[in-house]
RODO-2510 file (C-alpha; in nm, 4 decimals, decimal comma):
residues 338
     n   res          X          Y          Z
     1     m    -0,5518    10,4114    13,0531
     2     a    -0,4826    10,5544    13,3991
     3     e    -0,6308    10,8894    13,2951
     4     t    -0,9460    10,7134    13,1722
     5     d    -0,9808    10,5254    13,5000
     6     s    -0,9276    10,8496    13,6928
     7     a    -1,1923    11,0293    13,4869
     8     e    -1,4391    10,7433    13,5364
     9     a    -1,3733    10,7419    13,9115
    10     l    -1,4335    11,1184    13,9280
    11     l    -1,7537    11,0776    13,7274
    12     d    -1,8717    10,8122    13,9719
    13     e    -1,7909    11,0393    14,2673
    14     i    -1,9798    11,3292    14,1099
    15     e    -2,2876    11,1149    14,0486
    16     k    -2,2874    10,9783    14,4057
    17     l    -2,2409    11,3271    14,5463
    18     g    -2,5300    11,4523    14,3353
    19     t    -2,7557    11,1891    14,4934
    20     s    -2,6466    11,2878    14,8454
    21     l    -2,7030    11,6555    14,7696
    22     a    -3,0523    11,5802    14,6423
    23     d    -3,1263    11,4045    14,9739
    24     a    -2,9854    11,7013    15,1660
    25     r    -3,2025    11,9488    14,9757
    26     t    -3,5068    11,7320    15,0458
    27     q    -3,4344    11,7467    15,4187
    28     i    -3,3731    12,1221    15,4090
    29     a    -3,7051    12,1671    15,2287
    30     t    -3,8885    12,0104    15,5236
    31     r    -3,8059    12,3217    15,7299
    32     i    -3,7320    12,5872    15,4677
    33     i    -4,0316    12,6457    15,2434
    34     g    -3,9647    12,8247    14,9175
    35     q    -3,6323    13,0122    14,9044
    36     d    -3,4926    12,7491    14,6661
    37     r    -3,2336    12,9864    14,5219
    38     v    -3,1229    13,0949    14,8697
    39     v    -3,0704    12,7316    14,9729
    40     e    -2,8879    12,6554    14,6478
    41     l    -2,6443    12,9455    14,6831
    42     t    -2,5745    12,8693    15,0482
    43     l    -2,5049    12,5034    14,9716
    44     a    -2,2842    12,6093    14,6801
    45     a    -2,0789    12,8256    14,9171
    46     m    -2,0298    12,5333    15,1549
    47     l    -1,9358    12,2986    14,8705
    48     g    -1,6843    12,5591    14,7599
    49     g    -1,5354    12,5590    15,1095
    50     g    -1,6271    12,9210    15,1719
    51     h    -1,8548    13,1513    15,3648
    52     a    -2,1906    13,3054    15,2781
    53     l    -2,3458    13,6398    15,3674
    54     l    -2,7266    13,6235    15,3928
    55     m    -2,8702    13,9684    15,3304
    56     g    -3,2306    14,0455    15,4199
    57     l    -3,4755    14,1972    15,6614
    58     p    -3,5421    14,0316    16,0004
    59     g    -3,7965    13,7501    16,0047
    60     l    -3,7268    13,5992    15,6628
    61     g    -3,5908    13,2665    15,7899
    62     k    -3,2158    13,3313    15,7695
    63     t    -3,1477    13,1984    16,1197
    64     r    -3,3722    12,8978    16,0605
    65     l    -3,1822    12,8162    15,7409
    66     v    -2,8446    12,8160    15,9178
    67     e    -2,9755    12,5976    16,1998
    68     t    -3,1217    12,3526    15,9481
    69     l    -2,7980    12,3382    15,7506
    70     s    -2,6041    12,2579    16,0666
    71     t    -2,8282    11,9558    16,1246
    72     v    -2,8470    11,8314    15,7649
    73     m    -2,4738    11,8700    15,6985
    74     g    -2,3789    11,7048    16,0301
    75     l    -2,1662    11,9922    16,1569
    76     t    -2,1109    12,1228    16,5079
    77     g    -2,2568    12,4697    16,5185
    78     n    -2,2415    12,7797    16,7337
    79     r    -2,4395    13,1000    16,7126
    80     i    -2,3197    13,4497    16,7964
    81     q    -2,5713    13,7306    16,8253
    82     f    -2,3792    14,0401    16,7214
    83     t    -2,4546    14,3515    16,9272
    84     p    -2,2874    14,6939    16,9534
    85     d    -2,1192    14,6026    17,2844
    86     l    -1,9769    14,2690    17,1619
    87     m    -1,5966    14,2541    17,1995
    88     p    -1,3446    14,0545    16,9898
    89     s    -1,2669    13,8337    17,2915
    90     d    -1,6354    13,7378    17,3077
    91     i    -1,5838    13,5715    16,9682
    92     l    -1,2248    13,4487    16,9713
    93     g    -1,1889    13,3575    17,3383
    94     s    -0,9274    13,4812    17,5828
    95     e    -0,6492    13,3762    17,8150
    96     v    -0,7209    13,3648    18,1877
    97     l    -0,4712    13,3492    18,4704
    98     e    -0,5167    13,0378    18,6816
    99     t    -0,3559    12,9477    19,0125
   100     a    -0,2637    12,5828    19,0649
   101     q    -0,2803    12,3982    19,3964
   102     d     0,0954    12,4428    19,4428
   103     g     0,0554    12,8184    19,4097
   104     s     0,2020    12,8441    19,0586
   105     r     0,0248    13,0586    18,8068
   106     a    -0,0199    13,0088    18,4358
   107     f    -0,2367    13,1384    18,1566
   108     r    -0,4964    12,9064    18,0048
   109     y    -0,6722    12,9762    17,6782
   110     i    -1,0498    12,9455    17,6830
   111     e    -1,1912    12,8993    17,3359
   112     g    -1,4623    13,1328    17,2143
   113     p    -1,7732    13,0348    17,0171
   114     i    -1,5834    13,0736    16,6897
   115     f    -1,4480    12,7218    16,7502
   116     a    -1,7215    12,5437    16,5586
   117     q    -1,7541    12,3870    16,2160
   118     l    -2,0510    12,6052    16,1249
   119     l    -2,0594    12,9492    16,2839
   120     m    -2,3753    13,1511    16,2577
   121     a    -2,2921    13,5197    16,2866
   122     d    -2,6368    13,6660    16,3418
   123     e    -2,6891    14,0306    16,2415
   124     i    -2,3154    14,0724    16,1900
   125     n    -2,3436    14,4384    16,0966
   126     r    -2,4810    14,5350    16,4386
   127     a    -2,1336    14,4941    16,5915
   128     s    -1,8645    14,7602    16,5751
   129     p    -1,6030    14,7436    16,2955
   130     r    -1,3418    14,6381    16,5533
   131     t    -1,5428    14,3301    16,6439
   132     q    -1,6341    14,2548    16,2832
   133     s    -1,2659    14,2531    16,1921
   134     a    -1,2014    13,9833    16,4544
   135     l    -1,3418    13,7373    16,2008
   136     l    -1,1008    13,8324    15,9210
   137     q    -0,8149    13,5971    16,0067
   138     a    -1,0534    13,3155    16,0928
   139     m    -1,2424    13,3398    15,7634
   140     q    -0,9322    13,3496    15,5463
   141     e    -0,6768    13,1363    15,7302
   142     r    -0,8969    12,9087    15,9450
   143     e    -0,7056    13,0081    16,2570
   144     v    -0,7078    13,2782    16,5228
   145     t    -0,4282    13,4508    16,7107
   146     v    -0,4815    13,5418    17,0755
   147     a    -0,2068    13,6851    17,2977
   148     g     0,0548    13,5950    17,0380
   149     h    -0,0487    13,2291    17,0134
   150     t    -0,2118    13,0786    16,7044
   151     h    -0,4999    12,8338    16,7413
   152     r    -0,6367    12,6253    16,4529
   153     l    -1,0110    12,6157    16,3976
   154     p    -1,2065    12,2931    16,3414
   155     a    -1,2331    12,1562    15,9887
   156     p    -1,4393    12,2252    15,7952
   157     f    -1,4994    12,5823    15,9051
   158     h    -1,7791    12,7908    15,7565
   159     v    -1,9250    13,1256    15,8536
   160     l    -2,2842    13,1885    15,7546
   161     a    -2,3525    13,5482    15,8489
   162     t    -2,6846    13,7276    15,8409
   163     q    -2,6996    14,0990    15,7760
   164     n    -2,9766    14,3537    15,7952
   165     p    -3,0034    14,6221    15,5282
   166     i    -2,7528    14,8939    15,6074
   167     e    -3,0253    15,1575    15,6032
   168     q    -3,1677    15,0185    15,9277
   169     e    -3,0791    15,1943    16,2512
   170     g    -2,7961    15,0545    16,4623
   171     t    -2,6004    14,8963    16,1782
   172     y    -2,2399    14,9423    16,0652
   173     p    -2,1157    14,8751    15,7117
   174     l    -1,8870    14,5725    15,6857
   175     p    -1,5251    14,6523    15,5867
   176     e    -1,4495    14,5848    15,2204
   177     a    -1,1756    14,3374    15,3179
   178     q    -1,4244    14,1327    15,5163
   179     l    -1,6918    14,1427    15,2477
   180     d    -1,4370    14,0025    15,0031
   181     r    -1,3901    13,6990    15,2301
   182     f    -1,7487    13,5909    15,1728
   183     l    -1,7606    13,3566    14,8768
   184     v    -2,1147    13,4655    14,7969
   185     k    -2,3754    13,7192    14,9023
   186     v    -2,7281    13,5791    14,9129
   187     d    -3,0255    13,8137    14,8971
   188     v    -3,3162    13,6798    15,1036
   189     e    -3,6387    13,8398    14,9837
   190     y    -4,0024    13,8334    15,0890
   191     p    -4,1871    13,5146    14,9859
   192     d    -4,4789    13,5253    14,7448
   193     r    -4,8334    13,4804    14,8788
   194     d    -4,8602    13,1039    14,8214
   195     t    -4,5208    13,0393    14,9818
   196     e    -4,6058    13,2585    15,2796
   197     r    -4,9328    13,0705    15,3255
   198     a    -4,7417    12,7395    15,3271
   199     i    -4,4945    12,8810    15,5810
   200     v    -4,7727    12,9947    15,8133
   201     l    -4,9454    12,6554    15,8049
   202     a    -4,6236    12,4557    15,8479
   203     t    -4,4789    12,6524    16,1391
   204     t    -4,7820    12,7218    16,3582
   205     g    -4,9115    12,3703    16,4179
   206     a    -4,8771    12,1529    16,7263
   207     e    -4,5764    11,9718    16,5858
   208     e    -4,2953    12,0817    16,3635
   209     v    -4,1019    11,8624    16,1221
   210     e    -3,7373    11,8053    16,2118
   211     a    -3,4676    11,7710    15,9474
   212     k    -3,2474    11,4619    15,9423
   213     t    -2,8703    11,4449    15,9069
   214     v    -2,7481    11,3508    15,5597
   215     f    -2,3813    11,4534    15,5545
   216     s    -2,0977    11,4503    15,8074
   217     a    -1,7958    11,6760    15,8432
   218     e    -1,5812    11,4178    15,6662
   219     a    -1,8364    11,3715    15,3869
   220     l    -1,8579    11,7484    15,3334
   221     m    -1,4794    11,7806    15,3063
   222     a    -1,4773    11,4927    15,0583
   223     a    -1,7475    11,6720    14,8581
   224     q    -1,5377    11,9892    14,8575
   225     s    -1,2486    11,7878    14,7143
   226     v    -1,4728    11,6552    14,4374
   227     v    -1,5886    12,0078    14,3522
   228     r    -1,2292    12,1288    14,3160
   229     r    -1,1522    11,8386    14,0793
   230     m    -1,4517    11,8970    13,8537
   231     p    -1,3421    11,9926    13,5014
   232     v    -1,4013    12,3490    13,3805
   233     g    -1,3787    12,4159    13,0083
   234     d    -1,1399    12,6807    12,8776
   235     s    -1,4315    12,8789    12,7364
   236     v    -1,5914    12,9050    13,0839
   237     v    -1,2588    13,0054    13,2413
   238     e    -1,2135    13,2817    12,9845
   239     l    -1,5719    13,3931    13,0373
   240     i    -1,5122    13,4258    13,4120
   241     l    -1,2011    13,6351    13,3523
   242     d    -1,3798    13,8505    13,0950
   243     l    -1,6664    13,9190    13,3342
   244     v    -1,4549    13,9996    13,6404
   245     r    -1,2154    14,2223    13,4478
   246     a    -1,4998    14,4022    13,2703
   247     c    -1,6280    14,5177    13,6102
   248     r    -1,3071    14,7105    13,6873
   249     p    -1,3232    15,0765    13,5806
   250     e    -0,9428    15,0824    13,5325
   251     d    -0,9475    14,7994    13,2797
   252     p    -0,9012    14,9205    12,9205
   253     d    -1,1749    14,6845    12,7978
   254     a    -1,4303    14,7876    13,0625
   255     p    -1,7611    14,9050    12,9113
   256     d    -1,8708    15,2666    12,9483
   257     i    -2,1306    15,1852    13,2146
   258     v    -1,8508    15,0574    13,4410
   259     r    -1,6122    15,3446    13,3684
   260     q    -1,8832    15,6006    13,4398
   261     h    -2,0571    15,4506    13,7417
   262     v    -1,8253    15,2091    13,9284
   263     a    -1,5873    15,3433    14,1947
   264     w    -1,3889    15,0222    14,2384
   265     g    -1,4260    14,6739    14,1007
   266     p    -1,3684    14,3128    14,2068
   267     g    -1,0225    14,1682    14,2676
   268     p    -0,8818    13,8257    14,1775
   269     r    -1,0676    13,6668    14,4699
   270     a    -1,3895    13,7212    14,2725
   271     a    -1,2588    13,5055    13,9868
   272     q    -1,1490    13,2399    14,2363
   273     a    -1,4937    13,2417    14,3962
   274     m    -1,6632    13,2153    14,0576
   275     m    -1,4461    12,9174    13,9596
   276     l    -1,5512    12,7282    14,2716
   277     l    -1,9155    12,8276    14,2578
   278     v    -1,9793    12,7443    13,8916
   279     r    -1,8667    12,3897    13,9700
   280     a    -2,0953    12,3689    14,2721
   281     e    -2,3799    12,5224    14,0719
   282     a    -2,3414    12,2604    13,8002
   283     l    -2,3303    11,9823    14,0588
   284     l    -2,6458    12,1063    14,2310
   285     s    -2,8161    12,1224    13,8909
   286     g    -2,7271    11,7606    13,8139
   287     r    -2,4619    11,8387    13,5522
   288     l    -2,1069    11,7091    13,5250
   289     a    -1,9392    12,0382    13,4276
   290     p    -2,0277    12,4098    13,4392
   291     d    -2,1385    12,6114    13,1382
   292     p    -2,1851    12,9838    13,0595
   293     t    -2,5328    12,9922    13,2153
   294     d    -2,3745    12,9195    13,5548
   295     v    -2,1500    13,2237    13,5191
   296     a    -2,4481    13,4446    13,4332
   297     r    -2,6635    13,3108    13,7183
   298     l    -2,3886    13,3697    13,9750
   299     a    -2,2802    13,7162    13,8612
   300     r    -2,4811    13,9140    14,1168
   301     a    -2,4052    13,6807    14,4056
   302     v    -2,0281    13,6814    14,3426
   303     l    -1,9724    14,0406    14,2286
   304     g    -2,2351    14,2406    14,4161
   305     h    -2,0384    14,2702    14,7403
   306     r    -1,7002    14,3112    14,5710
   307     m    -1,7598    14,6380    14,3863
   308     a    -1,9144    14,9751    14,4603
   309     l    -2,0894    15,2529    14,2721
   310     s    -1,9452    15,6019    14,2558
   311     f    -2,1084    15,8778    14,4567
   312     a    -2,2475    16,0341    14,1389
   313     a    -2,4047    15,7035    14,0315
   314     r    -2,5740    15,6612    14,3705
   315     a    -2,7021    16,0184    14,3518
   316     e    -2,8540    15,9408    14,0134
   317     g    -3,0326    15,6381    14,1584
   318     i    -2,8386    15,3847    13,9530
   319     s    -2,8500    15,0280    14,0863
   320     l    -2,5382    14,8130    14,1197
   321     e    -2,7471    14,5107    14,0217
   322     d    -2,8427    14,6821    13,6951
   323     v    -2,4764    14,7537    13,6205
   324     i    -2,3805    14,3906    13,6887
   325     d    -2,6707    14,2638    13,4774
   326     e    -2,5733    14,4818    13,1814
   327     v    -2,2065    14,3812    13,1974
   328     t    -2,3042    14,0156    13,2345
   329     a    -2,5334    14,0314    12,9314
   330     r    -2,2597    14,1951    12,7239
   331     v    -1,9923    13,9449    12,8231
   332     t    -2,1936    13,6217    12,8291
   333     h    -2,4686    13,7174    12,5818
   334     i    -2,7131    13,5785    12,8385
   335     e    -2,9785    13,7973    12,9980
   336     q    -2,9355    13,7865    13,3747
   337     a    -3,2331    13,6830    13,5857
   338     a    -3,2854    13,7967    13,9429
***
């Protein structure tokens, strides 16, 4: 009887959360035109309690999306513009020596902009690897260590980073360890003609629509708890494991395309990310539990930044997305859509 009551209570929570998320997406849509999949993946990352990497050329609305999310989700936000001369202390903060009125001296820690609930790391790959790595501890452990002292970050803590294509001048590739900390990589592409026309008309008038707050920090953390308690069927769990393991060239069951073209594959964190995101994906789609289509739809976003092609494969012009799509189709028997 208690289990039935618990299941009914969880069902009620899921339904209420679905209504709130629908309201949030409506508010986001007032400022972000088109880009529905981008918004969905970014929200899924936040519901999963993780971070998102927004990949795209300048001017595609990545910064605007993060600012809108900060308002709609009711989070305190800070923005860091990453540049080649940015130092780790510019992000984490530093200790300064202060002299009191009695002449005594003591160090005082001054918090950096990382102390926010939603941190926008703008053009993260323009900073040096040393500065990029300053985010590693914060993204994984929700704390930073400065001068031997550990400081907890606000809760919830999310990093939404924007990145320019690595082929552009003045960019540095992100370390693999840092890429793995992003729950999802979101590709932000050019809008189609009708969407671009709507964007031009909506953003060049005398007045601009402002988004309203729907969530709060406490409500978001409660939503994250609901997501983690959503049921996932054994068949979906096995499908996630099959997909992640099939992308490792060392795995005995890996298909030939992976053995021949992949240099290194995703680790266990990819399976963890997929487990969280399929739940969030189902919730955002108005369903009570994830199914195999969620695994297929999330394959690129979860795996694309956690594996790499071999040098020979890149020389042959083979695309990592094509490899992921083929493996996904083989494992899930569902054709992957972009």
